[in-house]
N, C-alpha and C positions, 0 to 999 in steps of 0.2 A: 504493500499500499504506500501511496505517496503521503508525505507529511506536510506540515504547514509551510514549508519553504516556498511553495508556489505562491502564496499570497501574503507571507509575513513581511513586514517592512524591514529593510536593511538598516537598522539603526539600533543603538544601545538603549535598553530599558533604563529609564531614570528611576532612582530609589525613592518611590513615593509611598513606602509601606505605612508610615505613621498616618499620612493624610488618608490612605485608603481605609485603614482601620477606623478612622474617625467618621468617614462617610458611610461605611458599613453599619456603624453604630447608629448613625442618624436614620438610615433606612429601617433598621430593626425597630427603633423607637417609634417611628412613624406607623409602622405596620402592626406594632404590638399594643399600642396605647389608643384604644377606641375613644377615650375621653378627649383626645386631641384629633378632631376631625381632619382627615386628609383632603386638602383642597386640590381640586383637579387643575392641571395645566395642560392645555391642549397639546396633543401629540406626545405626551409623556406618560409612561406606565412604570411603576416601581416593581422590581423583581425580588421575590423573597420566597425561600423555601427551606424547610427544616429537615427534610428527609432525603437520603440519597435515592437516586433513581437509576436502575439499570438501563442498559441500551434499549431505547424505546423510539419507535417512529414518531415524528412530530412534524408539524407544518410551521415553518418559520416564516413570518411575514417580512417584507422589506423593512429595513430600519437600521438603526445603530444601537448596539448592545454594549453597555458598560457594566462590568462587574467590579465591585469593591472588595468582595470576599467570597471565597469558594471558587470552584472552577467547573467547567463543563468540557466534555470531550465530544466532538461531533464527527459523524461519518456521512460523507457525500460521495457517492460513486467509489472511486478508488482513493479518495483523499480523506485523510484524518486530520482534524484540526482541534486545537485546544485553545480556549480563551479563559482569562482570569483577571486578577487585579493588576496585571502588567500590560495586557493587550486587549483592545476592544475588537468587536465583531461588526462587520457592516454587510448587510444584504441589499442588493439593488432590485431583486425580484423575490417573489414568494417561492420558497424551495421546500420540498419534502426531504427531511434529513432524518437520521437516527442519532440520538444524543443520550449520553449518560451524565448524571449530575452528581457531584460531590458536595454534600451538605449534611450538617448535623444540627440538633437543637443547640449545641454548645457553639458551633461555628456555622451559622445559617448561610446559605447562599444570598447574597445582597447586591443589588444593583439597580439599573434603570435602563429602559429601552426608549428610544426616540424615533418617531416616525418622521420621515423627511417629506415635506410638502413641496412638490415641484414648483408651484407658483412662488413660494417663499424662497426657494433655492434660486429661481430666475431673478428675483429681485436682489438677492445677495450677490449674484454674479454681476448684475448691473452696477451695484455699489463698488465692487472691486474694479470694474472698468478694464481699461486697456493698461495692464501692469506687466511690464517686461519680466518681473520676477515671479509672476504667476503663470506657470506653463505646465499645468497638470497633463500627465500622459494618459491617453484613452486606454481603458481596460475592459476586456470583453467578459470575464467571468462575473457570475452573479453573487459571489461571496468572497470577502476579503478580510484581512486582519492587519492591525498595525499597533505599535506600542503606544500606550497612554502617555500623553504629555502632561506636564504639570499645569499648563494653561487650561487643558480640558478638564482636569480634576478640579481646579479652582472654580471654574464656571459651574461644574456639576455640584460643587459645595454650595454655591450661592443659589442654585436652583433648588436644592433640597431645603435651604433655609426659608424659602417662601412658601413651601408646600403645606404649612399649617396656618397660613395667614391669607384669608380670602382675597382681600384687595391686592396684596402683593403678588399672590399667585396669578391674579387676572392681569395685572398691569405689567409686572416685571417678568413673569414666567416666559412668555413668547420671546422676549428679547434675550433671555439666557439660553433658551433653546437654540436661537439663531446664532449666538456666540459659539456654542459647542459645534454646530454644523459648520461654522466658518473655520474652526480649527481643523475639522476633518477635511473640508474642501481644500484647505492650503497645506495639508499634510501629505505624507507619502502615498496615500491611496485616494487622494482627492479626485483623480481622473475618473475613477469609477462613479462618483457622484455626478459628474458631467453627463454620464449616459442617461440620467433621468430627464434631462431637458433637451438632449440633442436628438433630433428626430431623423437625422440622415445617416444613421449608421446601421450595421448589421445587428448590433445589440438592440436598437430600438425596434427593428423588425421582429426580433424574437420576443421582445417585451410586449409588442402588440399581440402576437399570437398567444402569449400567456394570459393577457387580459381577456382574450377571446375564450380561453379555456375556463378561466375563473368566473366569468359571467354566463357562460352557456355550457357548463360541464355536463349537464344532463342530456344535452342534445347529441345526435349522432355526428361526431367529429372524426374526420379522417386526416391523416398526414397530408394527403393531396389537397384537401380543402384548406387547411391551415397554411400550407406553403403558398398556395394560390393567392390567399387573402393578403399575404405580405410580399407578394411579387418575387418569390424565390422558386428556384427549381426544387424538386423533392430532395435531391442529394445535397444541395447547398443548405436547404433548410435543416435537414438532419445534422449536418456538420456544425452549423452555427448554433442550433438549439442545444446540442450537447456541450459546446464550448461555454455557454452560459449556465446551464443547469446541471451539468455532469450526468445527464440521463437522456433517454430518448423521448420523443413527443408522446408516443403511446404509453410508456411507463409513467411519465409525468401525469398524464391524464388519468390513468388507473389510480395512482396514488392520491391524487387530488380528490377523486370521487370517493375513495374509501375514507379519507379524512372527513369529508363533508358528511357522508353517511354516518360516521361515528358521532359527529356533532348532532345530527338530527335524532339519533337514538338516545343520546345522554342528555341533551338540553331540551328537546321537543317531545321526548317520550315515545317516538315512533318505534314500531316493531321492526326487526331486521328486514323482513320482506317488503315492508312499506318504504323504508329507507332505501333499499336496493332500487326499487322502481323510481324513486324520487331523483336518484343520481345518475339514472341512465342504464341500469342493468335490466336486461330482459329476463334473466334467470336468477331467482333467489339463491338456488344451490350454488351457482358459479360465484355469486357474490359472497356467500358464506365461505367457500373454499379460498377465495382470494383474500378475504378479510383475515382468516386465520393464518394464511401464509404470510401476510404482511405484519399483522399485529401480534401473532404468536398465540392467540386465543380466539375462540368462536365469538360472534357477535353478542350472544347471550351472556357468555363468561365475562366479556368486557364491560357490559352494562352492569353486571352484578358487582364486579370489582370496583367500578367507578363510584357506584352508589355507596359501597362501604368505605372507600377512601376519600371521597369527595373530589376525585380527579375527573372533573367534567369538561375541562378544556382541552381540545385537540390542538389548538394553537399554542406555541410556547415561544415567546419573543426572546427567551434567554437561552 
């Protein structure tokens, strides 16, 4: 298996251990103390887990993930990646991955995830303007990692500080999110963010096909249809799709459908047969076989397990 070198930034990690411990404690306090209401900041979600999780299929949405404590190991195709309090993770498309979590009640997983709004990103680029020192290199993969800078951590600290103050969260929160995204954009993997606003690249064509899958996953979608919609030959579409997602179009569609069916069963209370039909399966028995092959348990076993553990979310931004 390939390891993280393919997307790890080539720079030294700065020793920010003390600051990370402080930020982790801040997340833990915000999540554990219900008497201090957590104030929402748009496009921000706190990450918190007290239990370890073995290698499990998850659907990671696009965004930036910063951990202050604990670590995760992810598996995407032939690539193995780890992120922790030294390196942040960035996804520019939604990806089905397998991930294991290192966390305990004594040392919980603690961090935050940020969703990047393309309109806000475009506005940030306009503010940077024509700067000769800003020359990010285009990147085609949908997943990247780089070392956390002290500037990013300090901005994250200020963001956490406003999350129990309603007015501060509303007024200052979006600016602090913008600041963190600025540091990512001007950092070693900033070129990957540009793909979210550049409409004239092979990445943008694949991203368009992914949006088609996400919005119409229950329909009868073929590789030929998806390739034609983004003006690619079938062979070029296969090649570029795999460069972005590390998987084939049909495999991606199947995994996306299975995750959506799991969500329908766990959150909407649908039976497996009904969920199968809702996500585009014609045969409930085929759905059950593929569900067990992917998740390792039958649909009924998964629903029972989730009810017992409270694990109702198939999406995991961490």
